[in-house]
Residue frames as a rotation matrix with the C-alpha (Angstrom) as fourth column:
UNK 1
0.581 0.814 0.000 0.00
0.814 -0.581 0.000 0.00
0.000 0.000 -1.000 0.00
UNK 2
-0.059 -0.692 0.720 1.40
0.709 -0.537 -0.458 3.36
0.703 0.483 0.522 -1.03
UNK 3
-0.370 0.016 0.929 0.04
-0.392 -0.909 -0.140 5.56
0.842 -0.416 0.342 1.77
UNK 4
0.006 0.367 -0.930 -0.38
0.741 0.623 0.250 4.82
0.671 -0.691 -0.268 5.47
UNK 5
-0.838 -0.285 -0.465 -0.51
0.525 -0.654 -0.545 8.31
-0.149 -0.701 0.698 6.91
UNK 6
0.063 0.946 0.318 -3.67
0.853 -0.216 0.475 10.26
0.519 0.241 -0.820 7.71
UNK 7
-0.984 -0.162 0.077 -4.27
0.105 -0.871 -0.480 13.90
0.145 -0.464 0.874 8.61
UNK 8
-0.067 0.978 -0.199 -7.57
0.986 0.095 0.135 14.45
0.151 -0.187 -0.971 10.40
UNK 9
-0.815 -0.186 0.549 -8.44
0.218 -0.976 -0.008 18.10
0.538 0.113 0.836 9.80
UNK 10
-0.533 0.596 -0.600 -10.57
0.806 0.143 -0.575 19.21
-0.257 -0.790 -0.557 12.75
UNK 11
-0.841 0.347 0.415 -13.55
-0.042 -0.806 0.590 21.27
0.539 0.479 0.693 11.63
UNK 12
0.281 0.937 0.205 -16.12
-0.557 -0.015 0.830 19.99
0.782 -0.348 0.518 14.16
UNK 13
-0.134 -0.304 0.943 -16.31
-0.979 0.191 -0.077 17.79
-0.156 -0.933 -0.323 17.27
UNK 14
0.845 0.534 0.028 -16.60
-0.513 0.824 -0.240 14.46
-0.151 0.188 0.970 15.45
UNK 15
0.074 -0.903 -0.423 -12.91
-0.908 0.115 -0.402 13.55
0.412 0.414 -0.812 15.27
UNK 16
-0.343 -0.178 0.922 -13.45
-0.712 0.690 -0.131 10.59
-0.613 -0.702 -0.364 17.65
UNK 17
0.734 0.640 0.226 -15.46
-0.295 0.602 -0.742 8.85
-0.611 0.478 0.631 14.91
UNK 18
0.731 -0.516 -0.447 -12.49
-0.502 0.038 -0.864 9.05
0.463 0.856 -0.231 12.56
UNK 19
-0.252 -0.878 0.406 -9.91
-0.941 0.125 -0.315 8.09
0.226 -0.462 -0.858 15.19
UNK 20
-0.056 0.303 0.951 -11.95
-0.605 0.747 -0.274 5.11
-0.794 -0.591 0.141 16.40
UNK 21
0.913 0.404 -0.062 -12.50
-0.279 0.505 -0.817 3.90
-0.299 0.763 0.574 12.83
UNK 22
0.330 -0.880 -0.341 -8.74
-0.715 0.003 -0.699 3.98
0.616 0.474 -0.628 12.18
UNK 23
-0.449 -0.523 0.724 -7.97
-0.885 0.372 -0.280 2.11
-0.123 -0.767 -0.630 15.39
UNK 24
0.211 0.646 0.734 -10.67
-0.452 0.730 -0.513 -0.48
-0.867 -0.224 0.446 14.63
UNK 25
0.904 0.361 0.229 -10.22
0.041 0.460 -0.887 -0.99
-0.425 0.811 0.401 10.89
UNK 26
0.716 -0.672 0.187 -6.70
0.140 -0.124 -0.982 0.24
0.683 0.730 0.005 10.05
UNK 27
0.948 -0.248 -0.200 -4.46
0.186 -0.076 0.980 -0.30
-0.258 -0.966 -0.026 13.10
UNK 28
0.166 -0.960 0.224 -1.25
0.920 0.233 0.317 -0.08
-0.356 0.153 0.922 11.08
UNK 29
0.240 -0.006 0.971 -1.90
0.660 -0.733 -0.167 3.49
0.712 0.681 -0.172 9.92
UNK 30
-0.643 -0.450 -0.620 -0.45
0.746 -0.554 -0.371 6.62
-0.177 -0.701 0.691 11.52
UNK 31
0.246 0.745 0.620 -2.73
0.749 -0.553 0.366 9.59
0.616 0.374 -0.694 12.10
UNK 32
-0.791 -0.405 -0.458 -2.56
0.599 -0.665 -0.446 13.12
-0.124 -0.627 0.769 13.45
UNK 33
0.384 0.923 0.029 -5.34
0.923 -0.383 -0.029 15.58
-0.015 0.038 -0.999 14.29
UNK 34
-0.766 -0.640 -0.057 -4.64
0.632 -0.766 0.114 19.13
-0.117 0.051 0.992 13.15
UNK 35
-0.024 0.780 -0.625 -6.75
0.350 -0.579 -0.736 22.31
-0.936 -0.237 -0.259 13.27
UNK 36
0.331 0.236 0.914 -8.14
0.943 -0.125 -0.309 23.77
0.042 0.964 -0.264 10.06
UNK 37
0.170 -0.299 -0.939 -6.31
0.279 -0.899 0.337 26.95
-0.945 -0.319 -0.070 9.11
UNK 38
-0.402 -0.315 -0.860 -6.53
-0.509 -0.704 0.496 29.07
-0.761 0.637 0.123 5.93
UNK 39
0.287 0.505 -0.814 -7.81
-0.950 0.262 -0.172 26.18
0.127 0.822 0.555 3.81
UNK 40
0.906 0.105 0.410 -7.70
-0.199 0.961 0.193 22.41
-0.373 -0.256 0.892 3.45
UNK 41
0.745 -0.663 0.082 -4.72
0.416 0.365 -0.833 22.38
0.522 0.654 0.548 1.10
UNK 42
0.102 -0.735 0.671 -2.62
-0.507 -0.618 -0.600 24.84
0.856 -0.279 -0.435 3.17
UNK 43
0.501 0.133 0.855 -3.50
-0.853 0.246 0.461 22.89
-0.149 -0.960 0.237 6.32
UNK 44
0.979 -0.112 0.169 -2.36
0.136 0.981 -0.136 19.65
-0.151 0.157 0.976 4.70
UNK 45
0.549 -0.812 0.200 0.89
0.347 0.004 -0.938 20.99
0.761 0.584 0.284 3.25
UNK 46
0.106 -0.494 0.863 1.82
-0.694 -0.658 -0.292 22.70
0.712 -0.568 -0.413 6.52
UNK 47
0.337 0.114 0.935 1.44
-0.889 0.365 0.276 19.44
-0.309 -0.924 0.224 8.43
UNK 48
0.639 -0.185 0.746 2.94
0.179 0.980 0.090 16.72
-0.748 0.076 0.659 6.23
UNK 49
0.047 -0.678 -0.733 5.86
-0.857 -0.405 0.320 16.23
-0.514 0.613 -0.600 3.86
UNK 50
-0.938 -0.300 0.172 4.88
-0.180 0.848 0.498 12.82
-0.295 0.436 -0.850 2.51
UNK 51
-0.623 0.735 -0.268 1.99
-0.203 0.179 0.963 11.23
0.756 0.654 0.037 0.65
UNK 52
-0.961 0.275 -0.022 -0.96
0.040 0.059 -0.997 11.58
-0.273 -0.959 -0.068 3.02
UNK 53
-0.327 0.938 0.115 -4.69
0.687 0.152 0.711 10.93
0.649 0.311 -0.694 3.12
UNK 54
-0.998 0.025 0.052 -6.41
-0.051 -0.801 -0.596 14.05
0.026 -0.598 0.801 4.46
UNK 55
-0.334 0.935 -0.124 -9.96
0.653 0.324 0.684 13.88
0.680 0.147 -0.718 5.84
UNK 56
-0.286 0.377 0.881 -12.33
-0.564 -0.810 0.163 16.20
0.775 -0.450 0.444 7.65
UNK 57
-0.953 -0.054 0.299 -13.11
-0.292 0.432 -0.853 15.15
-0.083 -0.900 -0.427 11.20
UNK 58
-0.093 0.960 0.263 -16.13
-0.671 0.135 -0.729 12.83
-0.735 -0.244 0.632 11.26
UNK 59
0.232 0.082 -0.969 -15.28
-0.889 0.421 -0.178 10.74
0.394 0.903 0.170 8.20
UNK 60
0.555 0.004 0.832 -15.34
-0.480 0.818 0.317 6.97
-0.679 -0.576 0.456 8.85
UNK 61
0.026 -0.698 -0.715 -12.43
-0.992 0.069 -0.104 5.02
0.122 0.712 -0.691 7.37
UNK 62
0.498 0.041 0.866 -12.13
-0.266 0.958 0.107 1.35
-0.825 -0.284 0.488 6.45
UNK 63
0.504 -0.404 -0.763 -9.35
-0.859 -0.143 -0.492 1.21
0.090 0.904 -0.419 3.85
UNK 64
0.677 -0.237 0.697 -8.06
-0.040 0.934 0.356 -2.23
-0.735 -0.269 0.623 2.98
UNK 65
-0.420 -0.900 0.115 -5.18
-0.008 0.131 0.991 -3.50
-0.908 0.415 -0.062 0.87
UNK 66
-0.655 0.088 0.750 -5.77
0.739 0.281 0.612 -2.65
-0.157 0.956 -0.249 -2.77
UNK 67
0.411 0.898 -0.157 -8.20
0.851 -0.440 -0.288 0.22
-0.328 -0.015 -0.945 -2.11
UNK 68
0.497 -0.301 -0.814 -5.63
-0.085 -0.950 0.299 2.99
-0.864 -0.079 -0.498 -2.64
UNK 69
0.966 -0.235 -0.109 -3.98
-0.115 -0.012 -0.993 3.90
0.232 0.972 -0.039 -5.96
UNK 70
0.585 -0.800 -0.133 -0.36
0.805 0.552 0.217 2.81
-0.100 -0.234 0.967 -6.22
UNK 71
0.269 -0.559 -0.785 2.65
0.245 -0.748 0.616 5.14
-0.932 -0.358 -0.064 -5.85
UNK 72
-0.662 -0.554 0.505 3.53
0.600 0.013 0.800 4.84
-0.450 0.832 0.324 -9.53
UNK 73
-0.018 0.744 0.667 0.25
0.863 -0.326 0.387 6.63
0.506 0.583 -0.636 -10.30
UNK 74
0.785 0.414 -0.461 0.12
0.612 -0.633 0.474 9.07
-0.096 -0.654 -0.750 -7.38
UNK 75
-0.078 -0.920 -0.383 3.68
0.689 -0.328 0.647 10.29
-0.721 -0.214 0.659 -7.96
UNK 76
-0.665 -0.178 0.726 2.54
0.727 -0.376 0.574 12.05
0.171 0.909 0.379 -11.14
UNK 77
0.176 0.849 0.498 -0.17
0.493 -0.514 0.702 14.11
0.852 0.122 -0.509 -9.43
UNK 78
-0.661 -0.328 0.675 -0.32
-0.305 -0.705 -0.641 16.90
0.686 -0.629 0.365 -6.86
UNK 79
-0.649 0.575 0.498 -3.61
-0.624 -0.028 -0.781 15.76
-0.436 -0.817 0.377 -5.39
UNK 80
-0.835 0.518 -0.188 -6.35
0.290 0.703 0.649 13.14
0.468 0.487 -0.737 -5.70
UNK 81
-0.807 0.589 -0.031 -9.88
-0.399 -0.583 -0.708 14.46
-0.435 -0.559 0.706 -5.20
UNK 82
-0.615 0.693 0.376 -13.54
0.784 0.589 0.197 13.77
-0.085 0.416 -0.905 -5.96
UNK 83
-0.545 0.495 0.677 -16.52
0.163 -0.730 0.664 15.86
0.823 0.472 0.317 -7.03
UNK 84
-0.893 0.301 0.335 -18.66
-0.442 -0.435 -0.785 17.72
-0.091 -0.848 0.522 -4.52
UNK 85
0.058 0.998 -0.029 -21.90
-0.948 0.045 -0.316 16.49
-0.314 0.046 0.948 -6.08
UNK 86
-0.396 -0.180 0.900 -22.47
-0.157 0.979 0.127 12.76
-0.905 -0.091 -0.416 -6.23
UNK 87
0.151 0.634 0.759 -24.87
0.673 0.497 -0.549 13.01
-0.724 0.593 -0.351 -9.17
UNK 88
0.254 -0.066 -0.965 -23.36
-0.376 -0.926 -0.036 15.85
-0.891 0.371 -0.260 -11.21
UNK 89
-0.732 -0.508 -0.453 -22.29
-0.619 0.220 0.754 13.39
-0.284 0.833 -0.475 -13.90
UNK 90
-0.658 0.616 0.432 -25.71
0.558 0.785 -0.269 11.70
-0.505 0.064 -0.861 -13.98
UNK 91
-0.951 0.207 0.230 -27.76
0.057 -0.613 0.788 13.09
0.304 0.762 0.571 -16.87
UNK 92
-0.101 0.983 -0.156 -31.06
0.493 0.186 0.850 12.22
0.864 0.009 -0.503 -15.17
UNK 93
0.450 0.264 -0.853 -30.23
0.890 -0.053 0.453 13.77
0.075 -0.963 -0.259 -11.79
UNK 94
-0.501 -0.856 -0.126 -27.74
0.865 -0.494 -0.084 16.61
0.010 -0.151 0.988 -12.34
UNK 95
-0.430 0.386 0.816 -30.40
0.205 -0.839 0.505 19.26
0.879 0.384 0.281 -13.06
UNK 96
0.474 0.714 -0.516 -31.88
0.644 0.119 0.756 18.76
0.600 -0.690 -0.404 -9.57
UNK 97
-0.339 -0.668 -0.662 -29.10
0.934 -0.321 -0.155 20.74
-0.109 -0.671 0.733 -7.88
UNK 98
-0.929 0.007 0.371 -30.38
0.117 -0.944 0.309 23.92
0.352 0.330 0.876 -9.54
UNK 99
-0.071 0.997 0.020 -33.97
0.119 -0.012 0.993 23.13
0.990 0.073 -0.118 -8.60
UNK 100
0.610 0.288 -0.738 -33.13
0.719 0.192 0.668 22.98
0.334 -0.938 -0.089 -4.88
UNK 101
0.971 -0.157 0.180 -30.95
-0.193 -0.959 0.207 26.10
0.140 -0.236 -0.962 -4.88
UNK 102
0.457 -0.862 0.220 -27.58
0.102 0.297 0.949 24.35
-0.883 -0.411 0.224 -5.12
UNK 103
0.996 0.033 -0.087 -26.53
-0.078 -0.212 -0.974 25.92
-0.051 0.977 -0.208 -8.43
UNK 104
0.361 -0.933 -0.010 -22.87
-0.932 -0.361 0.021 26.01
-0.023 0.001 -1.000 -7.42
UNK 105
-0.087 -0.355 0.931 -22.70
-0.316 0.896 0.312 22.21
-0.945 -0.267 -0.190 -7.26
UNK 106
0.726 0.192 -0.660 -21.67
-0.683 0.091 -0.725 21.36
-0.079 0.977 0.197 -10.82
UNK 107
0.897 -0.425 -0.122 -19.25
0.366 0.869 -0.334 18.89
0.248 0.254 0.935 -12.37
UNK 108
0.135 -0.897 0.420 -16.47
0.132 -0.404 -0.905 21.39
0.982 0.178 0.064 -11.68
UNK 109
0.464 0.088 0.882 -17.20
-0.774 -0.444 0.451 21.68
0.431 -0.892 -0.137 -7.93
UNK 110
-0.166 -0.694 -0.700 -14.63
-0.068 0.716 -0.694 19.79
0.984 -0.067 -0.166 -5.86
UNK 111
0.905 0.425 0.026 -14.98
-0.101 0.156 0.983 18.20
0.414 -0.892 0.184 -2.42
UNK 112
-0.088 -0.986 0.139 -11.99
-0.380 -0.096 -0.920 18.81
0.921 -0.134 -0.367 -0.13
UNK 113
0.495 0.274 0.825 -13.32
-0.869 0.141 0.474 16.86
0.014 -0.951 0.308 2.86
UNK 114
0.602 -0.394 0.694 -11.40
0.122 0.905 0.408 13.81
-0.789 -0.161 0.593 1.57
UNK 115
0.886 -0.346 -0.310 -8.25
-0.395 -0.211 -0.894 13.99
0.244 0.914 -0.324 -0.57
UNK 116
0.604 -0.796 0.036 -4.81
0.726 0.568 0.386 12.51
-0.328 -0.207 0.922 -1.08
UNK 117
0.934 -0.317 -0.163 -1.98
-0.349 -0.905 -0.243 15.02
-0.070 0.284 -0.956 -1.21
UNK 118
0.589 -0.797 0.132 1.52
0.803 0.560 -0.202 14.55
0.087 0.225 0.970 -2.62
UNK 119
0.805 -0.212 -0.554 3.70
0.095 -0.875 0.474 17.30
-0.586 -0.434 -0.684 -1.07
UNK 120
-0.164 -0.958 0.235 6.70
0.481 0.130 0.867 16.44
-0.861 0.255 0.440 -3.26
UNK 121
-0.168 0.170 0.971 4.87
0.978 -0.096 0.186 17.98
0.125 0.981 -0.150 -6.24
UNK 122
0.830 0.553 0.074 4.16
0.529 -0.823 0.208 21.31
0.176 -0.133 -0.975 -4.54
UNK 123
-0.142 -0.914 0.379 6.77
0.645 -0.376 -0.665 24.08
0.751 0.150 0.644 -4.79
UNK 124
-0.869 -0.060 0.491 5.00
-0.268 -0.777 -0.569 26.49
0.416 -0.626 0.659 -2.43
UNK 125
-0.612 0.716 -0.337 2.20
0.758 0.408 -0.508 26.30
-0.226 -0.567 -0.792 0.12
UNK 126
-0.376 0.524 0.764 -0.79
0.424 -0.636 0.645 28.30
0.824 0.567 0.017 -1.18
UNK 127
-0.936 0.022 0.350 -2.35
-0.278 -0.656 -0.701 30.92
0.214 -0.754 0.621 1.08
UNK 128
-0.191 0.923 0.335 -5.83
-0.706 0.108 -0.700 29.45
-0.682 -0.370 0.631 0.62
UNK 129
-0.294 0.183 0.938 -7.76
0.434 0.900 -0.040 26.89
-0.852 0.395 -0.344 -1.42
UNK 130
0.598 0.675 -0.432 -9.06
-0.009 -0.533 -0.846 29.55
-0.802 0.510 -0.313 -3.80
UNK 131
0.783 -0.168 -0.599 -7.94
-0.616 -0.339 -0.711 29.09
-0.084 0.926 -0.369 -7.39
UNK 132
-0.089 -0.921 0.379 -5.34
-0.791 0.296 0.535 26.45
-0.605 -0.252 -0.755 -6.54
UNK 133
0.057 0.124 0.991 -6.75
0.065 0.990 -0.127 23.30
-0.996 0.072 0.049 -8.11
UNK 134
0.945 0.326 -0.001 -6.84
0.037 -0.109 -0.993 24.74
-0.324 0.939 -0.115 -11.62
UNK 135
0.546 -0.811 -0.209 -3.05
-0.819 -0.464 -0.338 25.05
0.177 0.356 -0.917 -11.57
UNK 136
-0.390 -0.690 0.610 -2.09
-0.800 0.582 0.147 21.53
-0.456 -0.431 -0.779 -10.49
UNK 137
-0.562 0.149 -0.814 -2.39
-0.475 0.747 0.465 17.97
0.677 0.648 -0.349 -11.77
UNK 138
-0.250 0.613 0.750 -5.43
-0.915 0.104 -0.390 16.29
-0.317 -0.783 0.535 -10.24
UNK 139
-0.915 0.039 -0.401 -6.34
-0.097 0.945 0.313 12.61
0.391 0.325 -0.861 -10.08
UNK 140
-0.091 0.968 0.234 -10.03
-0.843 -0.200 0.499 11.81
0.530 -0.152 0.834 -9.79
UNK 141
-0.874 -0.162 0.459 -10.86
-0.430 0.699 -0.571 9.46
-0.228 -0.696 -0.681 -6.91
UNK 142
-0.607 0.707 -0.363 -13.53
0.143 0.546 0.826 6.80
0.782 0.449 -0.432 -7.49
UNK 143
0.087 0.756 0.649 -16.73
-0.597 -0.482 0.641 7.20
0.797 -0.443 0.410 -5.49
UNK 144
0.684 0.176 -0.708 -15.97
0.352 0.770 0.532 4.20
0.639 -0.613 0.465 -3.24
UNK 145
-0.360 -0.872 -0.332 -13.08
0.821 -0.127 -0.557 6.27
0.443 -0.473 0.761 -1.86
UNK 146
-0.989 0.144 -0.042 -15.50
-0.098 -0.836 -0.539 9.02
-0.113 -0.529 0.841 -0.84
UNK 147
-0.406 0.911 -0.070 -19.02
0.673 0.350 0.652 7.67
0.619 0.217 -0.755 -0.38
UNK 148
-0.975 -0.154 -0.160 -20.60
0.219 -0.788 -0.576 10.91
-0.037 -0.596 0.802 0.78
UNK 149
-0.078 0.960 -0.269 -23.84
0.695 -0.141 -0.705 12.58
-0.714 -0.242 -0.656 1.66
UNK 150
-0.890 -0.125 0.438 -25.43
0.434 -0.522 0.734 14.79
0.137 0.844 0.519 -0.98
UNK 151
-0.807 0.563 -0.175 -28.16
-0.331 -0.678 -0.656 17.45
-0.488 -0.472 0.734 -0.71
UNK 152
-0.338 0.751 -0.568 -30.43
-0.889 -0.055 0.455 15.96
0.310 0.659 0.686 -3.37
UNK 153
-0.776 0.049 -0.628 -30.60
0.125 0.989 -0.077 12.56
0.618 -0.138 -0.774 -1.65
UNK 154
-0.841 0.429 -0.329 -32.76
0.362 -0.005 -0.932 13.94
-0.401 -0.903 -0.151 1.16
UNK 155
-0.403 0.673 -0.620 -35.07
-0.309 -0.738 -0.600 15.93
-0.861 -0.050 0.505 -1.09
UNK 156
0.152 0.447 -0.882 -35.37
-0.829 -0.427 -0.360 14.90
-0.537 0.786 0.306 -4.67
UNK 157
-0.640 -0.397 -0.658 -34.32
-0.725 0.598 0.343 11.41
0.257 0.697 -0.670 -5.77
UNK 158
0.409 0.828 -0.383 -36.40
-0.657 0.559 0.505 8.25
0.633 0.045 0.773 -6.00
UNK 159
0.602 -0.131 0.788 -36.11
-0.634 0.522 0.571 5.36
-0.485 -0.843 0.231 -3.58
UNK 160
0.928 -0.267 0.260 -34.63
0.365 0.788 -0.495 3.29
-0.073 0.554 0.829 -6.40
UNK 161
0.463 -0.790 0.403 -31.80
0.010 -0.450 -0.893 5.76
0.886 0.417 -0.201 -6.94
UNK 162
0.372 -0.288 0.882 -31.26
-0.898 -0.352 0.264 6.06
0.234 -0.891 -0.389 -3.18
UNK 163
0.784 -0.045 0.619 -30.96
-0.244 0.894 0.374 2.29
-0.570 -0.445 0.691 -2.82
UNK 164
0.845 -0.499 0.194 -28.69
0.408 0.366 -0.837 2.02
0.346 0.786 0.512 -5.85
UNK 165
0.243 -0.767 0.594 -26.32
-0.425 -0.635 -0.645 4.54
0.872 -0.096 -0.480 -4.27
UNK 166
0.494 0.013 0.869 -26.69
-0.863 0.123 0.489 2.81
-0.101 -0.992 0.072 -0.91
UNK 167
0.982 -0.147 0.121 -25.49
0.160 0.981 -0.107 -0.49
-0.103 0.125 0.987 -2.36
UNK 168
0.442 -0.868 0.226 -22.22
0.117 -0.193 -0.974 1.23
0.889 0.457 0.017 -3.25
UNK 169
0.352 -0.292 0.889 -21.72
-0.859 -0.478 0.183 2.03
0.372 -0.828 -0.419 0.45
UNK 170
0.907 0.078 0.415 -21.33
-0.278 0.849 0.450 -1.70
-0.317 -0.523 0.791 1.08
UNK 171
0.597 -0.764 0.245 -18.07
0.798 0.535 -0.277 -1.76
0.081 0.361 0.929 -0.88
UNK 172
0.686 -0.317 0.654 -16.87
-0.103 -0.933 -0.344 1.74
0.720 0.169 -0.673 0.03
UNK 173
0.017 -0.773 -0.634 -13.67
0.841 0.355 -0.409 2.29
0.541 -0.526 0.656 2.00
UNK 174
-0.958 -0.246 -0.151 -14.43
0.288 -0.813 -0.506 5.87
0.002 -0.528 0.849 3.10
UNK 175
-0.037 0.999 -0.003 -17.84
0.926 0.036 0.376 6.92
0.376 0.011 -0.926 4.46
UNK 176
-0.920 -0.391 0.036 -18.40
0.378 -0.906 -0.191 10.67
0.107 -0.162 0.981 4.55
UNK 177
-0.044 0.996 0.073 -21.73
0.715 -0.019 0.698 11.55
0.697 0.083 -0.712 6.20
UNK 178
-0.817 -0.446 -0.366 -20.69
0.565 -0.493 -0.661 14.49
0.114 -0.747 0.655 8.37
UNK 179
-0.763 0.545 0.348 -23.70
-0.480 -0.838 0.260 16.80
0.433 0.032 0.901 7.70
UNK 180
0.182 0.862 -0.473 -26.13
-0.172 0.502 0.848 14.01
0.968 -0.073 0.240 8.63
UNK 181
-0.104 -0.297 -0.949 -24.27
0.836 0.491 -0.245 13.19
0.538 -0.819 0.197 11.83
UNK 182
-0.956 -0.293 -0.025 -24.16
0.265 -0.822 -0.504 16.86
0.127 -0.489 0.863 12.83
UNK 183
-0.466 0.866 0.179 -27.89
-0.632 -0.468 0.617 17.22
0.619 0.175 0.766 12.16
UNK 184
-0.884 0.063 0.463 -28.78
-0.336 0.603 -0.723 13.99
-0.325 -0.795 -0.512 13.95
UNK 185
0.162 0.976 0.143 -31.68
-0.358 0.193 -0.914 13.26
-0.920 0.097 0.380 11.60
UNK 186
-0.898 -0.374 -0.230 -32.18
-0.343 0.270 0.900 11.22
-0.274 0.887 -0.371 8.43
UNK 187
0.163 0.975 -0.150 -35.17
-0.883 0.077 -0.463 10.42
-0.440 0.208 0.874 6.26
UNK 188
0.689 0.203 0.696 -35.82
-0.059 0.972 -0.225 7.17
-0.722 0.114 0.682 4.41
UNK 189
0.931 -0.364 0.013 -33.76
0.017 0.008 -1.000 8.06
0.364 0.931 0.014 1.36
UNK 190
0.269 -0.879 0.394 -30.78
-0.851 -0.409 -0.330 9.03
0.451 -0.247 -0.858 3.49
UNK 191
0.173 -0.181 0.968 -30.95
-0.735 0.631 0.249 5.84
-0.656 -0.754 -0.024 5.54
UNK 192
0.894 0.140 0.425 -31.08
0.170 0.774 -0.610 3.80
-0.414 0.618 0.668 2.32
UNK 193
0.844 -0.522 0.120 -28.21
-0.053 -0.305 -0.951 5.70
0.534 0.796 -0.285 0.73
UNK 194
0.060 -0.861 0.505 -25.80
-0.716 -0.390 -0.579 6.07
0.696 -0.327 -0.640 3.66
UNK 195
0.171 -0.106 -0.979 -24.30
0.434 0.901 -0.021 3.40
0.885 -0.421 0.200 5.90
UNK 196
0.137 -0.050 0.989 -24.89
-0.597 -0.801 0.042 5.54
0.791 -0.596 -0.140 8.99
UNK 197
0.953 0.302 0.026 -25.03
-0.214 0.608 0.764 2.45
0.215 -0.734 0.644 11.21
UNK 198
0.362 -0.896 -0.257 -21.24
0.526 0.424 -0.737 2.13
0.770 0.132 0.625 10.87
UNK 199
-0.170 -0.422 0.890 -20.92
-0.410 -0.791 -0.454 4.83
0.896 -0.442 -0.038 13.54
UNK 200
0.756 0.646 0.108 -22.47
-0.338 0.242 0.910 2.70
0.561 -0.724 0.401 16.31
UNK 201
0.736 -0.497 -0.461 -19.24
0.670 0.634 0.386 0.98
0.101 -0.592 0.799 17.50
UNK 202
-0.203 -0.881 0.427 -17.26
0.811 -0.396 -0.432 4.23
0.549 0.259 0.795 17.13
UNK 203
0.568 0.634 0.525 -18.98
0.292 -0.752 0.592 6.53
0.769 -0.183 -0.612 19.63
UNK 204
0.536 -0.386 -0.751 -16.43
0.827 0.057 0.560 6.48
-0.173 -0.921 0.350 22.47
UNK 205
-0.478 -0.822 -0.308 -14.86
0.778 -0.560 0.286 9.87
-0.408 -0.103 0.907 23.06
UNK 206
-0.374 0.424 0.824 -17.54
0.549 -0.615 0.566 11.95
0.747 0.664 -0.003 21.35
UNK 207
-0.963 0.160 0.219 -18.85
-0.267 -0.694 -0.669 14.93
0.045 -0.702 0.710 23.34
UNK 208
-0.649 0.731 0.212 -22.30
0.325 0.517 -0.792 14.20
-0.688 -0.445 -0.573 24.76
UNK 209
0.083 0.720 -0.689 -24.17
-0.464 -0.584 -0.666 16.53
-0.882 0.375 0.286 22.40
UNK 210
-0.204 -0.249 -0.947 -22.59
-0.978 0.100 0.184 15.02
0.049 0.963 -0.264 19.29
UNK 211
-0.977 -0.189 0.095 -22.82
-0.200 0.972 -0.122 11.48
-0.070 -0.138 -0.988 20.64
UNK 212
-0.350 0.924 0.157 -26.58
0.058 0.188 -0.980 11.75
-0.935 -0.334 -0.120 21.14
UNK 213
0.299 0.457 -0.838 -27.09
-0.759 -0.419 -0.499 12.97
-0.579 0.784 0.222 17.57
UNK 214
-0.426 -0.555 -0.715 -24.81
-0.876 0.451 0.172 10.42
0.227 0.699 -0.678 15.94
UNK 215
-0.954 0.057 0.293 -26.17
-0.075 0.905 -0.419 7.53
-0.289 -0.422 -0.859 18.01
UNK 216
-0.115 0.992 -0.044 -29.76
-0.236 -0.071 -0.969 8.49
-0.965 -0.101 0.242 17.26
UNK 217
0.393 0.279 -0.876 -29.37
-0.877 -0.172 -0.448 8.57
-0.276 0.945 0.178 13.48
UNK 218
-0.581 -0.671 -0.460 -27.09
-0.757 0.653 0.003 5.52
0.299 0.350 -0.888 13.39
UNK 219
-0.830 0.324 0.455 -29.44
-0.081 0.736 -0.672 3.43
-0.553 -0.594 -0.585 15.56
UNK 220
0.176 0.945 -0.277 -32.46
-0.453 -0.172 -0.875 4.44
-0.874 0.279 0.398 13.50
UNK 221
0.150 -0.210 -0.966 -30.68
-0.983 0.077 -0.169 3.43
0.109 0.975 -0.195 10.29
UNK 222
-0.852 -0.523 0.018 -29.52
-0.518 0.836 -0.180 0.14
0.079 -0.163 -0.983 11.80
UNK 223
-0.580 0.691 0.431 -33.06
-0.036 0.507 -0.861 -0.78
-0.813 -0.516 -0.269 12.83
UNK 224
0.325 0.906 -0.272 -34.91
-0.233 -0.202 -0.951 0.33
-0.916 0.373 0.145 9.71
UNK 225
0.817 0.056 -0.574 -32.70
-0.557 -0.177 -0.811 0.13
-0.147 0.983 -0.113 6.62
UNK 226
-0.096 -0.995 -0.018 -29.29
-0.949 0.086 0.304 -1.47
-0.301 0.047 -0.953 7.16
UNK 227
-0.292 0.002 0.956 -30.52
-0.099 0.995 -0.032 -5.07
-0.951 -0.104 -0.290 6.96
UNK 228
0.744 0.622 0.242 -32.36
0.220 0.114 -0.969 -4.42
-0.630 0.775 -0.053 3.69
UNK 229
0.743 -0.492 -0.454 -29.49
-0.668 -0.592 -0.451 -2.53
-0.047 0.639 -0.768 2.08
UNK 230
-0.245 -0.934 0.259 -26.76
-0.904 0.316 0.287 -4.91
-0.350 -0.164 -0.922 3.20
UNK 231
-0.038 0.315 0.948 -28.82
-0.006 0.949 -0.316 -7.98
-0.999 -0.018 -0.035 2.38
UNK 232
0.922 0.387 0.010 -29.42
0.036 -0.061 -0.997 -6.81
-0.385 0.920 -0.070 -1.17
UNK 233
0.439 -0.837 -0.327 -25.74
-0.897 -0.427 -0.113 -5.98
-0.045 0.343 -0.938 -1.57
UNK 234
-0.364 -0.567 0.739 -24.88
-0.554 0.770 0.317 -9.58
-0.749 -0.294 -0.595 -0.75
UNK 235
0.124 0.545 0.829 -27.29
0.349 0.759 -0.550 -10.89
-0.929 0.358 -0.096 -3.38
UNK 236
0.938 0.319 0.132 -26.86
0.249 -0.359 -0.900 -8.42
-0.240 0.877 -0.416 -6.23
UNK 237
0.036 -0.951 0.309 -23.73
0.999 0.029 -0.029 -7.71
0.019 0.309 0.951 -8.28
UNK 238
0.459 0.055 -0.887 -22.46
0.335 -0.935 0.116 -4.20
-0.823 -0.350 -0.448 -7.58
UNK 239
0.918 -0.112 0.380 -21.57
0.330 -0.315 -0.890 -1.92
0.220 0.943 -0.252 -10.45
UNK 240
-0.009 -0.986 -0.164 -17.87
0.998 0.002 -0.066 -0.99
0.065 -0.164 0.984 -10.79
């Protein structure tokens, strides 16, 4: 495996979820919690000098051998990232972002809550994230490396689409549901789409306020949707 170092960028009080997931699922990895300052990319480059996975506090990790791109590929890029909108490349769903007031979420919008950074390719540390990504070589991460929440899941997609996306969570190595955990609520589509139940064994160390919210939404998902979603994933072939 080419990378075994993690920076947890603290932007909320959910870092215990990330730390506990590393200790449970990836005990051989090194991690460090750092405060967010000036931007995600400046924060990363000011805190590591080697290939590093950078995640916002609250992301759940379960990376196994073979999940990460190899060094021969990563060495040619400054950063590996994914799109902000899960469905921006889906011709049937992409127009919905505009309908719910999320016009800025397009195919060009990038999510910096999960990324791989290669400091050896950077000559200087940028002052912010603004305008940086257009000047560097970027590798697109597959969705299983950032299975994330999305604003149209809660409001505007069918149950079929929600379940289809939820099946992907069963083979994902990174689960990124921070907004749902912070809210402490999820509707049927969200419980189908997101493996929120994965947080249940990872609650130790969370502040009481955050723990109550995370436990509530994770328990609800476990009771109502997890068995259906996970059972179907075992029976149906998942799309690459």
